[in-house]
C-alpha positions in Angstrom: 185.9 -18.3 162.7 187.8 -16.7 159.8 191.5 -15.8 160.2 192.8 -12.2 160.2 194.2 -12.7 156.7 190.6 -12.9 155.4 189.8 -9.4 156.8 189.5 -6.4 154.5 191.8 -3.4 155.1 189.3 -1.5 157.2 188.7 -4.4 159.5 192.4 -5.1 159.9 193.0 -1.5 160.7 190.2 -1.3 163.3 191.3 -4.7 164.8 194.9 -3.7 165.1 193.8 -0.3 166.6 191.7 -2.3 169.1 194.6 -4.5 170.2 196.9 -1.5 170.3 194.6 0.6 172.4 193.8 -2.3 174.7 197.5 -3.0 175.3 198.4 0.7 175.8 195.6 1.4 178.3 196.4 -1.9 180.0 192.8 -2.9 180.1 193.5 -6.5 179.1 191.7 -8.6 176.6 189.3 -10.3 179.0 186.6 -12.9 178.5 184.2 -10.8 176.5 185.6 -9.4 173.3 184.1 -7.4 170.4 183.6 -9.4 167.2 182.8 -6.7 164.6 184.0 -3.3 163.6 181.2 -1.4 165.3 181.8 -3.2 168.6 185.6 -2.7 168.3 185.1 1.0 167.5 182.8 1.4 170.5 185.2 -0.4 172.8 188.1 1.7 171.6 186.1 4.9 172.3 185.1 3.6 175.8 188.7 2.7 176.7 190.0 6.1 175.6 187.2 7.9 177.6 188.0 5.8 180.6 191.7 6.5 180.5 191.1 10.2 180.0 188.6 10.3 182.9 191.0 8.4 185.1 193.9 10.6 184.2 191.9 13.7 184.9 190.7 12.4 188.3 194.2 11.4 189.2 195.7 14.7 188.2 193.0 16.6 190.1 193.6 14.6 193.2 197.4 15.2 192.8 196.9 18.9 192.5 194.6 19.0 195.6 197.2 17.0 197.6 200.0 19.3 196.5 198.0 22.4 197.5 197.2 20.8 200.9 200.9 20.0 201.5 201.9 23.5 200.4 199.3 25.0 202.8 200.5 22.9 205.6 204.1 23.8 204.9 203.3 27.5 205.1 201.5 27.0 208.4 204.5 25.0 209.7 207.0 27.7 208.6 205.0 30.5 210.1 204.5 28.6 213.3 208.2 27.9 213.6 208.9 31.6 212.9 206.4 32.5 215.6 208.1 30.1 218.0 211.5 31.7 217.3 209.9 35.1 218.0 208.5 33.6 221.2 211.9 32.4 222.3 213.4 35.8 221.6 210.7 38.1 223.0 208.9 35.8 225.5 205.3 36.6 224.5 202.5 35.9 227.0 201.0 32.6 226.3 197.6 34.2 225.5 199.2 36.4 222.9 201.2 33.5 221.4 198.0 31.4 221.1 196.1 34.3 219.5 198.8 34.8 216.9 199.1 31.0 216.3 195.3 30.8 215.8 195.5 33.7 213.4 198.3 31.9 211.4 196.2 28.8 211.1 193.1 30.7 210.1 194.8 33.1 207.7 196.8 30.4 206.0 193.7 28.4 205.3 192.1 31.4 203.7 194.9 32.1 201.2 198.6 31.8 201.0 200.8 34.9 201.6 204.4 35.6 202.5 205.4 36.6 206.0 205.6 40.3 205.3 202.0 40.4 204.1 201.0 38.3 207.0 202.6 40.7 209.5 201.0 43.6 207.8 197.5 42.0 208.2 197.9 41.5 212.0 196.0 43.9 214.1 198.2 46.7 215.4 198.3 45.4 219.0 199.4 42.0 217.8 202.0 43.4 215.4 203.6 45.5 218.2 
């Protein structure tokens, strides 16, 4: 095997890029390594595609989890607000359950503030 000092400039550049990308993406050098410029270039491309794909998947999952948490927070806030109203006005349990079900259903459809929510309640429930 020839040493790195025997490589031409292009081979040195690709080899150094290979080791840099391998280190940055934390893939590791492994047991199977590329031996020529074409193999190194292909492996660099695969590592970059893998990291970009993994980053995209992770960010998408993170956004979904954040939206889920936000939706649950809205439901919790509205349910607590409804409970406060229940304590003040002593709704019938059937009315309380109906409004609570509406909160859950409506919050799962799209997020709104409490004023919009109250406006969308049927007149009988709003009163």
